[in-house]
C-alpha atoms as one frame of an Amber mdcrd trajectory, in Angstrom:
protein
   8.236  19.936   6.082   9.539  16.637   5.557   7.351  14.061   7.648   9.354
  11.184   8.800   7.817   7.967   9.126   6.613   6.640  12.174   9.079   4.086
  14.239   6.447   2.184  14.984   4.499   2.052  11.774   1.315   3.421  13.113
  -0.399   5.678  10.787  -1.602   9.183  12.429  -2.286  11.318   9.837  -5.704
  12.165   8.630  -5.028  12.044   4.883  -2.655   8.887   4.923  -5.787   7.029
   6.892  -8.210   8.027   4.448  -5.681   6.428   1.762  -5.343   3.140   3.617
  -9.351   3.101   4.020 -10.327   0.341   1.403  -9.375  -3.169   2.285  -7.811
  -3.335  -0.961  -4.945  -0.737  -0.173  -4.384  -2.028   3.031  -3.789  -5.616
   1.978  -1.318  -4.096  -0.844   0.745  -2.452   1.942   0.876  -5.356   4.056
   1.623  -7.739   1.222   4.852  -5.236   0.305   5.825  -5.697   3.860   5.622
  -9.117   3.869   7.479  -9.090   0.913  10.326  -7.664   2.105   9.143  -3.610
   1.175   9.214  -3.968  -2.554   7.614  -5.967  -5.396   6.376  -5.531  -8.675
   2.702  -5.390  -9.936   2.997  -9.045 -11.083   4.438 -10.399  -7.515   1.337
  -8.671  -5.879  -1.430  -9.718  -8.077  -0.121 -13.159  -7.997   0.591 -12.820
  -3.556  -3.470 -11.700  -4.185  -5.070 -13.311  -6.484  -6.085 -10.740  -8.195
  -5.308  -9.537 -11.862  -2.598  -6.836 -12.080  -4.751  -4.324 -14.198  -6.954
  -3.975 -11.174  -3.967  -3.061  -8.731  -2.459   0.240 -10.555  -5.515   2.209
  -9.275  -4.829   1.577  -6.039  -0.901   1.692  -5.896  -1.206   5.065  -7.594
  -3.559   6.063  -4.548  -0.843   4.753  -2.096   2.024   6.721  -3.811   0.077
   9.781  -4.043  -1.048   9.486  -0.459
């Protein structure tokens, strides 16, 4: 069964809410949206003022979620 994203952008599934439960992951999603929906790890690191290698763990968790 395929899940369609909510048109309102509201996350209403418990699994997805759990993935976004950390501030850095919420910040990553918000930054990706602000950058037009796509960004490289380097672009995200620059925008967030964080080292790129520290973002991979969180990005993988978001992709899995």
